[in-house]
C-alpha positions in Angstrom: -81.6 -13.9 8.4 -80.7 -10.6 6.9 -83.2 -11.2 4.1 -85.9 -11.4 6.8 -85.0 -7.9 8.1 -85.2 -6.5 4.6 -88.6 -8.1 4.0 -89.9 -6.9 7.3 -88.7 -3.4 6.7 -90.3 -3.3 3.2 -93.5 -4.6 4.6 -93.5 -2.0 7.3 -92.8 0.7 4.7 -95.7 -0.5 2.5 -98.0 -0.4 5.6 -96.8 3.1 6.3 -97.6 4.2 2.7 -101.1 2.6 2.8 -101.8 4.1 6.3 -100.5 7.5 5.1 -102.9 7.4 2.1 -105.8 6.7 4.4 -104.9 9.7 6.7 -103.9 11.9 3.8 -100.5 12.3 5.4 -97.7 13.1 2.9 -95.0 12.8 5.6 -95.9 9.2 6.5 -96.1 8.3 2.9 -92.6 9.7 2.4 -91.2 7.9 5.4 -92.8 4.6 4.2 -91.4 5.1 0.7 -87.9 5.8 2.1 -88.1 2.7 4.3 -89.0 0.6 1.2 -86.2 2.0 -0.8 -83.8 1.5 2.0 -84.9 -2.1 2.5 -84.4 -2.8 -1.2 -81.0 -1.2 -1.2 -80.0 -3.3 1.9 -81.3 -6.5 0.3 -79.4 -5.9 -3.0 -76.2 -5.1 -1.1 -76.6 -8.3 1.0 -77.1 -10.4 -2.1 -74.1 -8.8 -3.9 -71.8 -9.3 -0.9 -72.8 -12.9 -0.7 -71.5 -13.8 -4.1 
């Protein structure tokens, strides 16, 4: 279940990056990238704690 949250957050971040490129909005691109990085960190932490 926690993997689902990480995947959804990463997908939302990628959508933010793509939408930010279309609008030429560096702030939205940064927030999208931060969301993707946070989702990856959360996913890795979840996998490591499961072992």
